[in-house]
Each structure stands twice: as C-alpha cells, then as structure tokens.
Phi, psi and omega in degrees: 000130179274127183268147169302151180307315183298317179296318180298318178296317180301317179301316179299320181292322177301309183295319177302318177300316178306310186296318183295322181290340175278356176082021180203166170273170181304133178224158180293343180286341176277313174243096189305137176289151178282151178294156182276352190244033177287345174229141175226147180292137186261132176293147187301328180284352178254012182291148175288166171279092188296138173210174176218108188288355176255010178054035176071003180298136177081349184293318182299315181298316181298313182296318181297327175294320177294326177296322175299317177300312185294327179297340181273351186267154178296151184293344181265008179296139176245152184235127185268127173244088190063239184271353181260160173216150190227159187278163175302316182302321179288323175301307180306313183289325177302313180294312184298321183292319182289322180303313183290320178296316182297332178298339180278353180054060180296150172281177188297327183288312178298318180299312179298316179300315182298312181296317178294328182285324193250338193243156167258148184238132177239151181229143177293142177289344175060215186248146174287155002268351189260353180073022177277166180240130173277119178260130173236174184228158170224163187213173176260105181283159171236118188235151172292134179198185182209152176273001180223145181286156175199174179299334180275312180261093186231010178262111182284142173252114189269144165274190187292125175293148180294335182259008175283128181238135176240120187255122178275108187286346178293345176293340181264333181192137175295341175299338184257026180302132182082354182265143181223153169245128177253129180197208183214148177270128174232103189066235177256019179250144173254117191239157174303148177287161179302139176284168177306315182301318183293317182297314183285317184285318190253002172057042190285352182262002187305322182246011186241346182225139176288151175257119185265343181193172179226139178246170179250358183221126180296335178291321178301313179298316178302313182287332173297321182287322181292318182286332175092347176193171181172193179224154169241151176247120184281166176302332178278359178094001180284134178260122184239126181272134179249123183241153177296139179236322182191174181217155188281001174090356177267144181293146179287129174236087189306140186296336180297323177299320177292324176298317177295313187296327182264014176062029178277327178224131178298144180304318183290351180256357191293134177191168176298319181294327178289323175301316180297320186293320178301316182287333174296320184278342181225063183301332181293342181260359189296309185295313183302315184290316183295325182286354173287344175267107185288344184289148181213130185251142178247149192235175173215156177284139183225158179255334184271181174290176181299139181254141167278184183288350180278352184083013176235160184296141174267148187252127179307126175080353185239347181253135175239154175251132175227181174293116186290347179275347190249325191240149185298119181296140181077001189284158175283131181226166177224132182233151169232135178197222180226149173227155186269147163261122190249137179274177185296335181265017175067020171265153184274118183281319178192171176250137181232164182296137171249123179219117184196162173273141181219170179237140182275093191234006183210175177211175179199152184300330179262004181262089181238138176090168179286354183256020181224144178207144181242125181258129178275124184264347182102216180229168180103178189295315180295319179299319180294316179298311180298313186292322184290334183252342182300112174210058186242151178276162176182206183235151179232121179239154172234146184238140174214145179303146167299144185304323183276350187285138176267153177200156182288159174291156179290000000 
C-alpha cells in the first residue's frame, strides 16, 4: 500500500523518535545480525549422490520463475552463500546452465559428473546436534466460499486495512537492509497492529479493511492464512483465487503447537488433518485456540497462480520457503527428505525417499532459522495430504557455478 507523502514523513519521524529515545542510532544489537555460517562449502568427498525423484518434471518452469525474479533486480545485486557472496550474473548463469542440462534428462552418473565439474555446493548448518533440516509442506487449498455474505458464508476474508503501515528500516541505516516494522498509526504514534484475537473479538477492521470474500468456517480461514494463498469455490461454481497481500507484523504461533502444549493432540499425531478433526470434535474450543496465534494475513483477488514472496509463481514440488534473512532468494537448491505414498482413501501407505532440485522462492512466518524449510506441493487431494503430514528431517543444499565455469546466457 502506498502512503501519502505527509503520512510517510510522519512515520519516518515517529521511527526516528523511537530510535533517538533509546539513546542510539540503529545498531545490530537492536536487530541482531544473522550468522555468517548458515551455509558452508561441502568438500567434494562429502557430496550426496544427486538424483531427481520427479525426473526433472517442472524444474524448467521453476527455474524460469527465478530468472524472472532476477531480471527485475539491479545488475550489481550480490547474493550471500554463508560467508561468500556472488553476483547476479553468476546466479543467472547457474540457473540457465542447469535448466538446459536437465532438459536432456541425464542419468544419475552424468548428473553427478556435470555438477562436480561446474558447480560449488553449500549445505545448511541445519539444527543441532546433527545438522538436519526439518521439512514441512504447504499447498494451495480450495474452500467453499462466496463473494457475498449470507447466514452460511459469514467469515470475512479481509483485504489490506487502510491503517496498516510497513516501514522500511533500510531508510535509516544500511545495517537494517531488508528489515521492516509493520504497525498502525494512531494519532502521532506508531503502534503494533491488532492481533488476531483483537481483530476477531472486537471487529476492529469493520470500517478499515475491504472484505474480498466470505468463508463458512473459521478453520478454513486460518489454514488459508497459514498456506498464504488458495481458492474459493462459490455456490454458483465460480473459482476465485485468493493471494497473499500483507500480514499484521506479529510472529506466527501455529495452533498445532498450542494443541500439543495443552495435551489436546499427541505430538506424534500432529498434522493439519488432525487439527481439523480436533476442532470438529471440540467446536467450543475453536475460537480460543485459533486466537492464540497473533498473526493475521490479508489477501487480494488474483488471476495468476500462487505467488511466493519473490513475486513469481511457485511451482508444485519445486518451490521451497526458507528464512528470507539467511538463504539466497531465487537460488538453486537440492533437498533430501521423505515423501508419502497415498492410497485411494487418502491415507498414507508409506514414506519413501525424496531427492530433488528445488528453487528458493518463498518464505513463511513459521519458517525461521537454518534448520527449517517448507515445500510447496501444489493443489488437490495428494497435495493436501502430503503438506498436512510432512514433518520429516533431511538435508538442504545450495548450488552456484564455479567462478571460472562458462555457461550460456538464459
């Protein structure tokens, strides 16, 4: 949302006052700097045996989306891989070369030889003590909804509120590049934006935010916000795509954690499907539990597919969400974890190895640190089952061309 110049100046003055009152200019001690070692170079003898369990399907589309993102950036943009940083040009050539090679559908031997010849490999430090990464999943849901309110469809899907303010802190210091404060203006004060509980209980958005659609179930709205996008199907059969537009600035505290903490659901049973089952069986507890998550997402109507935080479409099975402060956006990555084999009744028959190339194209409120990643599964019954149950560890790697390696232009 674009603010009037007068309002923008007032916001800057407010933030400046906040900083002055703390007795300092912006410093890393206020917003801690990220470590330099979230990625480390992998010795050639420690490289994994590369494979692609999707037989490279969808990889070209995903790489092209990252190339669209990179084309929008200035030519002097640098990308950090742990303690090293690389040029935009090298990022572009890294993507283009693998895209063209993958189109030949190489076998595992050719793939391994090609990567060792042309690429450098970095690995996420993951989580202590083993350095593994916890993979979860997200998908594009389809829910029953309406563009008009009714006794059945009475849960509002809000657009961006007029009083929501996002302050770019890099305007105050380059040390805060990429950092923002989200809040609201009240008089001459910049305050935190309303939490989910306040929005739901006190109806504070009634005159401040447009309502773009209506749902029939508050749990549907919650999962739409967790997934970040989705579609609604109206009573007339119209399919309307709902895309992420903004967020209230509060960290996400996923309801599943609260259900486990209160011994409502055993940890080993936790999944999106199990959360829905709990709320079906305990409707009286729904509002209280959902409101323990202060985060609240605002949406817009869209024509394209689901977009990641880079502003490009995410690709089923090929796009991942990571901590945007740690890993290079748009970069080529490789993951190993597990994927489900699902039977006709949508139950999981077994888990099998997942090994594939992906693109770092999204982020999420609950995806924090070098030990977390979220895989986009797409839409449909399998995607919902896989995304709802994936909570498996694995490894996360990033690839970049060797500086001396030549490659064609995209």
